[in-house]
C-alpha positions as CSV (number, residue, x, y, z in Angstrom):
1,M,0.0,-0.1,-0.1
2,P,1.5,3.3,-1.2
3,K,2.8,5.8,1.7
4,L,0.7,8.9,2.1
5,F,1.9,12.4,2.7
6,S,1.4,13.7,6.1
7,P,-0.6,16.9,6.8
8,L,2.6,18.7,7.6
9,A,4.3,17.9,4.2
10,L,1.2,18.8,2.3
11,G,1.4,22.2,4.0
12,R,5.2,22.6,3.1
13,L,4.3,21.7,-0.7
14,R,1.5,24.6,-0.5
15,E,4.0,27.2,0.8
16,R,6.8,26.3,-1.7
17,P,4.9,27.7,-4.9
18,Q,4.2,30.9,-2.9
19,S,7.7,31.6,-2.0
20,W,8.6,31.4,-5.6
21,R,5.8,33.8,-6.5
22,W,7.4,36.3,-4.1
23,M,10.8,35.8,-5.4
24,L,10.0,37.0,-9.1
25,P,8.9,40.6,-7.9
26,V,11.9,41.0,-5.8
27,F,14.2,40.1,-8.5
28,L,12.3,42.6,-10.8
29,L,12.6,45.2,-8.1
30,L,16.2,44.9,-7.8
31,L,16.7,44.9,-11.6
32,F,14.7,48.1,-11.6
33,L,16.9,49.8,-9.0
34,F,20.1,48.5,-10.8
35,A,18.8,50.1,-14.1
36,L,18.1,53.4,-12.2
37,L,21.3,53.5,-10.8
38,W,23.3,52.3,-13.8
39,L,21.8,54.1,-16.7
40,P,22.5,57.7,-15.4
41,W,25.9,56.8,-14.5
42,Q,26.6,55.2,-17.9
43,A,24.9,58.1,-19.7
44,Q,27.2,60.4,-17.6
45,R,30.1,58.5,-18.9
46,M,29.1,58.6,-22.6
47,E,28.4,62.4,-22.5
48,A,31.8,63.1,-21.1
49,T,33.2,60.8,-23.8
50,E,31.3,62.5,-26.5
51,R,32.3,65.8,-25.2
52,E,36.0,65.0,-25.1
53,E,35.9,63.4,-28.9
54,Q,33.9,66.6,-30.0
55,L,36.6,68.8,-28.5
56,I,39.5,66.9,-30.1
57,A,37.7,67.0,-33.4
58,D,37.0,71.0,-33.2
59,T,40.6,71.5,-32.0
60,L,41.8,69.8,-35.0
61,W,39.6,71.6,-37.3
62,V,40.8,75.0,-35.8
63,E,44.5,74.1,-36.2
64,Q,43.7,73.1,-40.0
65,T,42.2,76.5,-40.3
66,I,45.2,78.4,-38.9
67,R,47.6,76.1,-41.0
68,F,45.5,77.1,-44.1
69,Q,45.6,80.8,-43.6
70,L,49.3,80.7,-42.9
71,S,49.9,78.7,-46.0
72,R,47.8,81.2,-48.0
73,D,50.1,84.0,-46.6
74,E,53.3,82.0,-47.3
75,E,52.1,81.5,-50.8
76,S,51.5,85.1,-51.4
77,L,55.0,85.9,-50.1
78,T,56.4,83.2,-52.4
79,L,54.9,84.8,-55.3
80,A,56.2,88.3,-54.4
81,A,59.5,86.9,-54.0
82,A,59.4,85.0,-57.1
83,D,58.4,88.3,-59.2
84,I,61.3,90.3,-57.3
85,A,63.7,87.7,-58.3
86,A,62.5,87.9,-62.0
87,G,62.6,91.8,-61.8
88,T,58.7,92.1,-62.8
89,L,57.8,93.5,-59.2
90,D,58.7,97.2,-58.9
91,T,58.1,99.5,-56.0
92,R,54.4,100.7,-56.9
93,K,53.4,97.0,-57.6
94,W,55.0,95.5,-54.4
95,E,53.3,98.4,-52.3
96,F,50.0,97.5,-54.1
97,R,50.4,93.8,-53.5
98,M,51.4,94.0,-50.1
99,N,48.7,96.2,-49.1
100,A,46.2,93.8,-50.5
101,L,47.9,91.0,-48.5
102,L,47.5,93.1,-45.3
103,R,43.9,93.7,-45.9
104,N,43.3,90.0,-46.4
105,S,45.3,88.9,-43.8
106,R,44.9,90.8,-40.6
107,E,47.4,88.7,-38.5
108,I,50.3,90.2,-40.4
109,I,51.0,93.9,-39.2
110,R,54.1,94.5,-41.5
111,V,56.0,93.3,-44.4
112,G,59.5,94.5,-45.1
113,W,61.8,93.9,-48.1
114,L,65.7,93.7,-47.4
115,D,68.4,93.7,-50.1
116,A,71.3,91.4,-50.0
117,N,73.3,93.7,-47.8
118,G,70.5,93.7,-45.2
119,R,69.3,97.2,-45.8
120,Q,65.4,97.8,-46.2
121,V,64.2,98.6,-49.6
122,E,60.7,98.9,-48.9
123,S,58.0,98.4,-46.1
124,T,54.3,98.5,-45.6
125,D,54.5,101.0,-42.4
126,G,57.2,103.2,-43.6
127,R,59.6,102.3,-40.8
128,T,63.3,101.8,-41.7
129,I,64.6,98.5,-40.1
130,T,67.8,96.7,-41.3
131,E,69.0,93.4,-40.7
132,A,71.1,94.4,-37.8
133,E,68.0,96.0,-36.0
134,L,66.2,92.8,-36.0
135,P,65.7,90.9,-32.8
136,P,67.9,88.3,-32.2
137,A,65.6,85.6,-32.7
138,S,64.5,87.1,-36.1
139,R,67.9,87.5,-37.1
140,A,68.9,84.0,-36.5
141,A,66.0,82.8,-38.5
142,L,66.8,85.0,-41.4
143,E,70.4,83.7,-41.4
144,H,69.0,80.0,-41.2
145,A,66.6,80.7,-44.1
146,R,69.4,82.1,-46.2
147,E,71.7,79.0,-45.4
148,I,69.0,76.5,-46.4
149,R,67.5,78.7,-48.9
150,A,63.9,77.9,-47.6
151,P,61.4,80.1,-45.6
152,R,61.6,79.9,-42.0
153,Y,59.7,81.4,-38.8
154,S,61.5,83.0,-36.0
155,A,60.9,82.4,-32.3
156,P,58.4,85.0,-30.8
157,V,59.5,88.0,-28.8
158,W,57.5,90.3,-26.5
159,S,57.5,93.9,-26.9
160,D,55.0,96.3,-25.1
161,G,53.1,93.1,-23.7
162,A,52.4,92.0,-27.3
163,A,54.0,88.8,-28.9
164,T,55.3,89.0,-32.4
165,F,57.2,86.6,-34.6
166,D,58.8,86.9,-38.0
167,Y,58.4,85.0,-41.3
168,H,61.6,85.1,-43.4
169,M,61.2,84.6,-47.3
170,P,64.7,84.4,-48.8
171,I,65.0,85.7,-52.5
172,F,67.5,83.8,-54.8
173,A,67.9,84.3,-58.7
174,G,70.2,81.8,-60.3
175,G,72.0,81.1,-57.2
176,R,72.6,84.6,-56.1
177,Y,71.1,86.0,-52.8
178,L,69.0,89.0,-53.7
179,G,67.4,89.7,-50.2
180,D,64.8,88.7,-48.0
181,L,60.9,89.4,-47.4
182,V,60.1,89.7,-43.8
183,A,56.4,89.5,-42.5
184,T,55.8,90.1,-39.0
185,Y,53.0,88.3,-37.4
186,N,50.8,89.8,-34.3
187,A,50.3,86.6,-32.3
188,S,47.4,88.2,-30.6
189,N,45.6,88.7,-33.8
190,I,45.9,84.9,-34.9
191,L,43.1,83.5,-32.7
192,D,40.7,86.5,-33.2
193,Q,41.2,86.3,-37.0
194,M,41.3,82.5,-37.6
195,V,39.0,80.9,-34.7
196,P,35.3,80.8,-35.5
197,W,33.0,82.4,-33.0
198,W,31.0,79.4,-32.3
199,F,34.2,77.5,-31.4
200,A,35.3,80.5,-29.2
201,R,32.0,80.6,-27.6
202,D,32.3,77.2,-26.2
203,N,36.1,76.7,-25.5
204,E,39.0,79.0,-24.1
205,I,41.7,78.9,-26.6
206,R,45.4,79.7,-25.8
207,L,48.2,80.0,-28.1
208,T,51.8,79.2,-26.6
209,D,55.2,78.7,-27.7
210,F,57.0,75.5,-27.0
211,E,58.0,76.7,-23.6
212,D,54.3,77.4,-22.7
213,R,54.7,81.1,-22.9
214,L,51.4,82.8,-23.7
215,L,51.1,84.5,-27.3
216,D,47.3,84.7,-27.4
217,R,44.3,83.9,-25.6
218,R,40.6,84.0,-26.6
219,A,37.8,83.2,-24.2
220,A,34.5,84.6,-25.6
221,G,32.5,82.3,-23.4
222,G,34.6,82.7,-20.4
223,A,37.4,80.9,-18.6
224,G,37.4,77.1,-19.2
225,R,36.5,74.5,-16.4
226,N,39.6,72.2,-16.9
227,V,37.1,69.3,-17.3
228,Y,37.6,68.9,-21.2
229,T,40.9,69.9,-22.4
230,H,43.2,69.2,-25.4
231,N,46.6,70.2,-26.4
232,H,48.0,70.2,-30.0
233,A,51.2,71.2,-31.6
234,L,51.3,73.4,-34.7
235,E,54.5,72.6,-36.4
236,L,55.9,75.4,-38.6
237,P,59.2,75.8,-40.5
238,G,61.6,76.8,-37.7
239,L,58.8,77.2,-35.1
240,T,56.6,75.0,-32.9
241,L,53.3,76.4,-31.3
242,M,51.0,74.9,-28.9
243,L,47.2,75.3,-29.2
244,H,45.6,74.6,-25.9
245,T,41.7,74.2,-25.7
246,N,39.7,74.1,-22.5
247,S,35.9,73.9,-22.7
248,V,33.7,75.9,-20.7
249,K,31.3,73.1,-20.1
250,S,31.2,71.3,-16.8
251,A,31.0,67.7,-16.3
252,P,27.6,66.3,-16.7
253,K,25.8,65.4,-13.5
254,L,23.4,62.7,-12.5
255,L,19.8,63.2,-12.1
256,P,18.7,65.4,-9.1
257,N,16.1,62.9,-7.8
258,L,16.0,59.3,-9.1
259,L,12.9,58.6,-7.4
260,V,10.8,61.2,-9.1
261,G,9.6,59.9,-12.6
262,S,11.4,56.4,-12.2
263,V,8.4,54.8,-13.4
264,I,8.1,56.9,-16.5
265,A,12.0,56.9,-17.0
266,L,12.0,53.1,-16.9
267,S,9.1,52.7,-19.5
268,L,10.6,55.3,-21.9
269,G,14.1,54.3,-21.3
270,L,14.2,52.3,-24.7
271,L,12.9,55.3,-26.7
272,W,15.3,57.7,-25.2
273,S,18.3,55.4,-26.0
274,L,17.1,55.3,-29.4
275,A,16.5,59.1,-29.5
276,A,19.8,60.0,-28.1
277,L,21.6,57.4,-30.6
278,W,20.0,59.1,-33.4
279,R,20.8,62.6,-32.2
280,D,24.4,61.5,-32.0
281,I,24.4,59.9,-35.5
282,V,22.8,63.0,-37.1
283,R,25.1,65.3,-35.1
284,R,28.3,63.4,-36.3
285,Q,26.6,63.1,-39.8
286,A,26.2,66.9,-39.8
287,A,29.9,67.6,-38.6
288,E,31.3,65.2,-41.3
289,D,29.1,67.0,-44.1
290,A,30.2,70.5,-42.7
291,L,33.9,69.5,-42.8
292,R,33.5,67.9,-46.3
293,E,31.9,71.0,-47.7
294,Q,34.6,73.2,-46.0
295,L,37.5,70.9,-47.8
296,L,35.5,70.9,-51.2
297,F,35.1,74.7,-51.0
298,R,39.0,75.2,-50.1
299,S,39.8,72.9,-53.0
300,A,37.4,74.7,-55.3
301,M,39.4,78.1,-54.4
302,E,42.7,76.5,-55.0
303,N,41.5,75.4,-58.5
304,S,41.6,78.0,-61.5
305,L,38.5,79.7,-62.0
306,V,36.2,79.1,-65.1
307,T,35.0,82.7,-65.1
308,G,37.1,85.2,-66.9
309,L,38.5,88.1,-65.1
310,R,39.6,91.5,-66.6
311,A,40.6,94.7,-64.7
312,R,40.9,98.1,-66.5
313,D,42.2,101.2,-65.3
314,L,40.2,104.7,-65.5
315,D,41.6,105.2,-69.0
316,G,40.3,101.8,-70.2
317,R,43.9,100.2,-70.2
318,V,43.7,96.4,-69.4
319,T,45.6,95.9,-66.3
320,Y,45.0,92.2,-65.5
321,V,43.5,89.1,-67.0
322,N,43.2,85.7,-65.6
323,P,43.9,82.4,-67.4
324,A,40.3,81.7,-67.8
325,F,39.8,84.8,-69.8
326,C,43.2,84.1,-71.8
327,Q,41.7,80.6,-72.7
328,M,38.4,82.0,-73.5
329,V,39.7,84.5,-76.2
330,G,42.5,82.6,-77.2
331,Y,45.2,85.2,-76.6
332,P,48.0,85.1,-73.9
333,A,48.1,87.6,-71.2
334,H,51.0,89.5,-72.4
335,E,49.2,90.5,-75.7
336,I,46.2,91.8,-73.8
337,V,47.7,93.4,-70.5
338,G,48.7,97.0,-71.2
339,R,46.7,97.4,-74.3
340,V,43.8,100.0,-74.9
341,P,40.9,99.7,-77.3
342,P,40.5,98.2,-79.9
343,M,41.1,95.0,-78.4
344,P,42.1,92.0,-80.5
345,Y,39.1,90.0,-79.2
346,W,36.5,92.4,-80.5
347,A,34.3,91.2,-83.5
348,P,34.5,93.7,-86.4
349,E,30.6,93.5,-86.9
350,A,30.1,94.8,-83.3
351,M,32.9,97.5,-83.2
352,N,30.3,100.4,-82.9
353,E,28.9,98.9,-79.8
354,Y,32.3,98.2,-78.4
355,Q,33.2,101.7,-78.9
356,Q,30.1,103.1,-77.4
357,R,30.7,101.1,-74.3
358,F,34.2,102.3,-74.1
359,S,33.2,105.8,-74.1
360,Q,31.0,105.3,-71.2
361,V,33.7,103.9,-69.3
362,L,35.9,106.8,-69.9
363,A,32.8,109.0,-68.9
364,G,32.7,107.1,-65.5
365,T,29.5,105.1,-66.3
366,I,29.0,101.4,-67.2
367,T,26.2,99.0,-67.6
368,P,26.4,96.6,-64.6
369,H,25.6,93.5,-66.8
370,F,25.0,93.0,-70.7
371,E,25.6,90.5,-73.3
372,T,27.8,90.7,-76.5
373,I,29.9,88.7,-78.8
374,F,33.8,88.3,-78.7
375,Q,36.0,86.9,-81.3
376,R,38.7,84.1,-80.7
377,A,42.2,84.1,-82.0
378,D,40.8,81.6,-84.6
379,G,38.2,84.1,-85.7
380,E,35.4,82.1,-84.1
381,R,32.6,84.3,-82.5
382,F,31.1,83.2,-79.2
383,P,28.5,85.0,-77.0
384,V,29.4,86.2,-73.5
385,M,27.8,87.9,-70.6
386,V,29.8,90.7,-69.0
387,F,29.4,91.9,-65.6
388,E,31.4,95.1,-64.6
389,A,31.8,96.9,-61.2
390,P,34.0,99.8,-60.0
391,L,37.5,98.6,-58.9
392,L,38.3,100.5,-55.4
393,D,41.5,100.6,-53.7
394,E,42.1,100.4,-49.8
395,H,41.1,104.0,-49.4
396,G,37.7,103.5,-51.2
397,Q,39.0,105.6,-54.2
398,Q,38.0,104.2,-57.7
399,T,41.0,103.1,-59.7
400,G,39.3,101.2,-62.5
401,W,36.8,98.7,-63.5
402,M,36.6,95.0,-62.8
403,S,34.8,92.7,-65.3
404,S,33.5,89.0,-65.2
405,I,33.1,87.3,-68.3
406,L,31.1,84.2,-68.7
407,D,31.0,82.2,-72.1
408,I,27.4,81.3,-72.6
409,S,27.8,79.4,-75.9
410,E,26.7,76.1,-74.2
411,L,23.6,78.1,-72.5
412,R,22.5,79.3,-75.9
413,R,23.1,75.8,-77.4
414,A,21.0,74.2,-74.5
415,E,18.2,76.9,-75.1
416,N,18.1,76.2,-78.6
417,I,18.0,72.4,-78.0
418,N,15.4,72.6,-75.5
419,R,13.1,74.7,-77.6
420,Q,13.3,72.4,-80.5
421,Q,12.5,69.5,-78.1
422,Q,9.5,71.5,-76.8
423,E,8.4,71.9,-80.3
424,Q,8.8,68.2,-81.0
425,L,7.1,67.0,-77.8
426,Q,4.0,69.5,-78.8
427,A,4.0,68.0,-82.3
428,S,4.2,64.4,-81.0
429,A,1.4,65.2,-78.5
430,R,-0.8,66.6,-81.5
431,L,0.0,63.5,-83.6
432,A,-0.9,61.2,-80.7
433,S,-4.4,63.1,-80.4
434,M,-4.9,62.5,-84.0
435,G,-4.2,58.9,-83.6
436,E,-7.0,58.6,-81.0
437,I,-9.6,60.2,-83.2
438,A,-8.5,58.5,-86.4
439,S,-11.2,55.7,-86.3
440,T,-14.0,58.0,-85.6
441,L,-12.6,60.3,-88.2
442,A,-12.9,57.5,-90.9
443,H,-16.6,57.0,-89.7
444,E,-17.5,60.7,-89.9
445,L,-16.0,61.0,-93.3
446,N,-17.8,57.9,-94.6
447,Q,-21.3,59.6,-93.8
448,P,-20.8,62.7,-96.2
449,L,-19.0,60.5,-98.7
450,A,-22.1,58.0,-98.5
451,A,-24.5,60.9,-99.0
452,I,-22.5,62.4,-101.9
453,S,-22.7,59.1,-103.6
454,S,-26.0,58.8,-103.1
455,Y,-27.1,62.1,-104.3
456,T,-24.8,61.9,-107.4
457,A,-26.4,58.6,-108.3
458,G,-29.8,60.0,-108.1
459,A,-28.8,62.9,-110.3
460,L,-27.5,60.5,-112.8
461,N,-30.7,58.5,-112.8
462,M,-32.7,61.6,-113.5
463,L,-30.3,62.6,-116.4
464,A,-30.9,59.1,-117.9
465,R,-34.5,59.3,-118.1
466,P,-36.0,59.7,-121.6
467,D,-37.6,62.8,-120.7
468,A,-34.5,64.4,-118.9
469,D,-34.4,67.2,-121.3
470,R,-38.1,68.2,-120.2
471,M,-37.0,67.7,-116.3
472,P,-37.5,70.7,-114.1
473,P,-34.1,72.4,-113.4
474,G,-34.9,72.6,-109.6
475,M,-35.2,68.7,-109.0
476,L,-31.5,68.4,-110.2
477,R,-30.3,71.9,-108.5
478,G,-31.6,70.3,-105.2
479,A,-29.5,67.2,-105.6
480,L,-26.4,69.1,-106.5
481,E,-26.9,71.6,-103.5
482,K,-27.0,68.6,-101.1
483,T,-24.2,67.0,-102.7
484,H,-22.1,70.3,-102.3
485,A,-23.1,70.7,-98.5
486,Q,-21.9,67.2,-97.7
487,A,-18.6,67.9,-99.8
488,Q,-18.1,71.1,-97.7
489,R,-18.7,69.0,-94.5
490,A,-16.1,66.4,-95.4
491,G,-13.7,69.2,-96.5
492,N,-14.1,71.0,-93.1
493,I,-13.4,67.9,-91.2
494,I,-10.1,67.3,-93.0
495,R,-8.9,70.9,-92.9
496,S,-9.5,71.0,-89.3
497,V,-7.5,67.9,-88.7
498,H,-4.7,68.9,-91.1
499,A,-4.3,72.2,-89.4
500,F,-4.2,70.8,-86.1
501,A,-1.6,68.1,-86.9
502,K,0.8,70.2,-89.1
503,K,4.1,70.9,-87.3
504,R,5.3,74.4,-87.7
505,D,7.1,77.3,-85.7
506,P,5.0,79.0,-83.1
507,A,3.3,82.2,-84.4
508,R,1.5,84.8,-82.3
509,H,-1.5,86.5,-84.0
510,P,-4.8,87.9,-82.7
511,V,-7.1,84.9,-82.3
512,D,-11.0,85.2,-82.1
513,V,-11.9,82.9,-79.1
514,T,-15.6,82.5,-80.3
515,R,-14.6,81.4,-83.5
516,L,-11.8,79.2,-82.4
517,L,-14.2,77.2,-80.1
518,H,-16.8,77.0,-83.0
519,G,-14.3,75.9,-85.5
520,L,-12.8,73.3,-83.2
521,L,-16.3,71.9,-82.2
522,P,-16.6,69.3,-85.4
523,L,-13.2,67.7,-84.0
524,V,-14.8,67.4,-80.5
525,E,-18.0,66.0,-81.8
526,T,-16.2,63.4,-83.7
527,Q,-14.8,61.9,-80.2
528,A,-18.1,62.5,-78.3
529,R,-20.3,60.7,-80.5
530,D,-18.9,57.3,-80.1
531,A,-18.8,58.0,-76.3
532,M,-22.4,59.3,-76.2
533,V,-21.5,62.6,-74.8
534,R,-23.4,65.8,-75.3
535,I,-21.6,69.1,-75.9
536,R,-22.8,72.4,-74.5
537,L,-20.9,75.4,-75.7
538,S,-21.4,78.7,-74.0
539,C,-19.5,82.2,-75.3
540,A,-20.2,85.5,-73.9
541,P,-20.9,88.1,-76.4
542,D,-18.3,90.7,-77.8
543,L,-15.2,88.9,-76.4
544,P,-12.0,90.4,-77.1
545,P,-9.2,88.6,-79.0
546,V,-6.1,87.0,-77.4
547,L,-2.7,87.2,-78.9
548,G,-1.6,83.5,-79.2
549,D,-0.8,80.7,-81.4
550,K,-4.1,79.2,-82.8
551,V,-2.8,75.6,-83.2
552,M,-1.3,75.6,-79.7
553,L,-4.6,76.7,-78.1
554,E,-6.4,74.0,-80.3
555,Q,-4.1,71.4,-78.7
556,V,-4.9,72.6,-75.2
557,L,-8.4,72.6,-75.9
558,L,-8.4,69.0,-77.6
559,N,-6.4,67.4,-74.8
560,L,-8.9,68.9,-72.1
561,T,-11.8,67.6,-74.0
562,R,-10.4,64.6,-74.8
563,N,-9.6,63.9,-70.8
564,G,-13.3,65.0,-70.1
565,I,-14.7,62.5,-72.5
566,E,-12.6,59.7,-71.3
567,A,-13.5,60.7,-67.6
568,M,-17.4,59.9,-68.2
569,R,-17.0,56.3,-69.6
570,D,-18.3,54.9,-66.5
571,T,-21.1,57.8,-66.2
572,A,-24.7,57.0,-67.1
573,P,-25.3,58.1,-70.8
574,E,-27.9,60.5,-69.9
575,Q,-25.4,62.4,-67.5
576,R,-22.8,62.5,-69.9
577,L,-22.4,66.1,-70.7
578,M,-19.6,68.5,-71.5
579,T,-19.7,72.1,-71.1
580,I,-17.3,74.5,-72.8
581,S,-17.6,78.1,-71.8
582,A,-15.7,81.3,-72.7
583,A,-16.2,84.7,-70.8
584,L,-14.1,87.5,-69.1
585,A,-12.5,86.7,-66.1
586,T,-13.4,88.7,-62.9
587,G,-11.4,89.7,-60.0
588,T,-8.1,90.2,-62.2
589,A,-5.7,93.2,-62.4
590,S,-5.7,93.2,-66.1
591,P,-8.5,92.1,-68.7
592,M,-8.3,88.1,-68.9
593,L,-10.4,85.7,-70.9
594,Q,-11.4,82.5,-68.7
595,I,-11.9,79.1,-71.0
596,S,-13.5,76.5,-68.9
597,V,-14.1,72.6,-70.0
598,G,-16.3,70.8,-67.4
599,D,-17.3,67.0,-67.4
600,H,-19.5,64.8,-65.1
601,G,-17.0,62.2,-64.7
602,H,-15.6,60.4,-61.8
603,G,-13.5,63.4,-60.6
604,I,-9.9,63.6,-59.5
605,A,-8.7,61.9,-56.2
606,E,-6.8,64.0,-53.7
607,D,-3.5,61.9,-53.8
608,V,-3.6,62.3,-57.9
609,A,-4.4,66.1,-57.8
610,G,-0.8,67.3,-56.6
611,K,0.9,65.2,-59.3
612,L,-1.7,66.0,-62.2
613,F,0.5,68.4,-64.0
614,S,3.9,66.6,-63.7
615,A,5.6,65.4,-66.9
616,F,5.0,61.6,-67.4
617,F,2.5,61.1,-64.7
618,S,-0.8,59.4,-66.1
619,T,-3.7,57.5,-64.5
620,K,-4.3,55.8,-67.9
621,S,-2.4,52.6,-68.7
622,E,-1.9,53.6,-72.2
623,G,-1.2,57.4,-71.4
624,M,2.1,59.1,-72.0
625,G,1.7,61.5,-69.1
626,V,2.7,64.6,-71.1
627,G,-0.8,66.0,-72.2
628,L,-1.6,68.1,-69.2
629,N,2.0,69.0,-68.7
630,I,2.1,70.4,-72.1
631,C,-1.2,72.0,-71.7
632,R,0.0,74.1,-68.6
633,S,3.3,74.9,-70.6
634,V,1.3,76.3,-73.5
635,V,-0.9,78.4,-71.3
636,E,1.8,79.8,-69.1
637,A,3.6,80.6,-72.3
638,H,0.6,82.7,-73.5
639,G,0.8,84.4,-70.0
640,G,-2.0,82.7,-68.5
641,T,-2.6,80.0,-65.7
642,L,-4.2,76.5,-65.9
643,T,-6.2,75.4,-62.8
644,H,-8.8,72.6,-61.8
645,R,-11.5,72.3,-59.5
646,P,-14.3,70.0,-58.7
647,D,-17.6,70.6,-60.4
648,P,-20.6,71.4,-58.2
649,D,-22.8,68.9,-60.2
650,G,-20.2,66.2,-60.1
651,G,-17.0,65.8,-62.1
652,T,-14.1,68.2,-62.8
653,Q,-13.8,71.5,-64.4
654,F,-10.6,72.6,-65.8
655,C,-9.9,76.5,-66.4
656,F,-7.3,78.4,-68.0
657,T,-7.0,82.1,-68.6
658,L,-5.5,84.1,-71.4
659,P,-4.7,87.9,-71.5
660,A,-7.1,89.9,-73.5
661,L,-5.8,92.4,-76.2
662,A,-8.8,94.8,-75.7
663,S,-10.6,95.8,-72.6
664,E,-13.8,97.3,-74.1
665,A,-15.9,94.6,-72.7
666,T,-15.9,94.1,-68.8
667,P,-17.7,91.5,-66.8
668,T,-21.0,92.9,-65.8
669,A,-23.2,90.2,-65.1
670,P,-23.4,86.2,-66.0
671,T,-24.2,85.7,-69.6
672,P,-26.7,82.9,-70.1
673,P,-25.1,80.0,-71.9
674,V,-25.8,79.5,-75.5
675,E,-26.8,76.1,-76.6
676,P,-25.5,75.4,-79.9
677,K,-27.1,73.2,-82.6
678,P,-26.8,69.6,-81.5
679,A,-24.7,67.2,-83.2
680,P,-26.3,64.8,-85.6
681,E,-27.7,61.6,-83.8
682,R,-26.7,58.2,-84.5
683,E,-28.9,55.4,-84.4
684,D,-27.3,53.8,-81.4
685,S,-26.2,56.8,-79.5
686,Q,-26.9,60.4,-78.6
687,A,-24.4,63.1,-79.7
């Protein structure tokens, strides 16, 4: 017999599941408290690491900015030294170039020119300083630069509380020492001129020499907190500077009260982590994009310009041309600089225009921008756009004129190609419209041709009768008149189709809108009969003409009416009504004619309405998506607008406006619609 559990054992079995049931909430509570303590601490460490990395990246960017500016100064002094060695830089040109350098580089306070004997030739501040009078550090750098034949920076010196250092550019010609260019830098201006404001707002920046002596300090946002710091060496030829950055931000703090909002923090912790991660990615991506744009911009500045530049003095003499201009006209710079008009790149057929503009230059007046033609060295003509502006010196006095020249040959060629493509696209759209009505056109021509055959057969039968000579003339005249009317009807249909499909250049002439609508009605009725659509035409009396291209306007109307007919395919036959109206528009500043085409179709959905006029967008499986886009282009080319709105009675109403040529007729009251003569009825449909 099996052994039974005692009551005590059964009680213990009941208590064991209850104890496990309490252990799970305790474990979750401990996990909750651990998460509340660990997540803020971890977030604090992440934020501190992020700030430290951002400070390092910004410091490197500032170091590259300073190095780039110093490289630009070194390049300018190198070019000046080369011109001095070549003997092409006289005193006047040297003064002009150095003043321009000082204007663009505020960190340079003085530039001096010493000859081979250490005597001063020129200086920008008028002070005479020989090699012997230079500070010992600067004199040592000069001698070193002369020995190694390479530019050198001197160690900084302090005078009146300001630190300065010199940059020596030795001048050699064929191995012979000609002198030295000495550029004196004011160290206190380096950070002010080269460090961006956004970086100085968040960091204290100090510039020291290798012995940690302070050269410059900038602290727009206050003193640094010594929490996030970074030091970076700026290595220059003969000089090593140290860039110290100290962030004004303090260390991140833990939440002041971990118990308040703990439940909300735990439930939204995952979302917060994802948002913080996304914000960090976006911030880093933005910083990378900004750095990439800066690098691309600097690379573009270093490359040659594609815009031609030409400078002239007040007498019209050319004083400067850039390589792009020389390449544009096909002449080297030495054949253009120093010349006065007439210029070799002037086209003979435009000589009068050039002389007139040159007279305006001598008189002190110019046209800010104009278009003309130039002639290359090989005789080729090409169109250019010229922009001119006064050329001012450092005192604000005008010394000449500066011109920017753009070669617009490709622009004109692209405009011609675009115009031809538009014309071909419009012609293709017209032919596509004709293809859709080709089958019904054959049926419409068959009716008048069959009637003509019947009338002529009857007339021949009457003439074949034995008593034909005694037949009253009125009987034969009636048959011939009916034959003539049917022939005219067939001819009108063929002429309308031929005039619409014919490709030709656009021509603007006064167009009578009322006559245009009545003349286009046979083509519209051709499409409407098979679809059992009734046409209602309403034209206000005494409408003024519009200036436009008749065939293009017919294309717009045929496209709109065809779309309306197709939109009513699923509408009950008795409700298939298309209204075409023309009247003077109200509420416009100038007289405008408004032409409306309305249908009782399925209407236009909201998601389709925004893309309705986009090129190659169509809701039809066989549509090209260019019809409405061409319609809007044609209407806007005529100075009007094309819009659409829901019809109050169902369907859609397309309206476009055209400027009127005359304003004798003003809209006073709505004109009742004029119902035209209904189209001939078929046996199985209603026109």
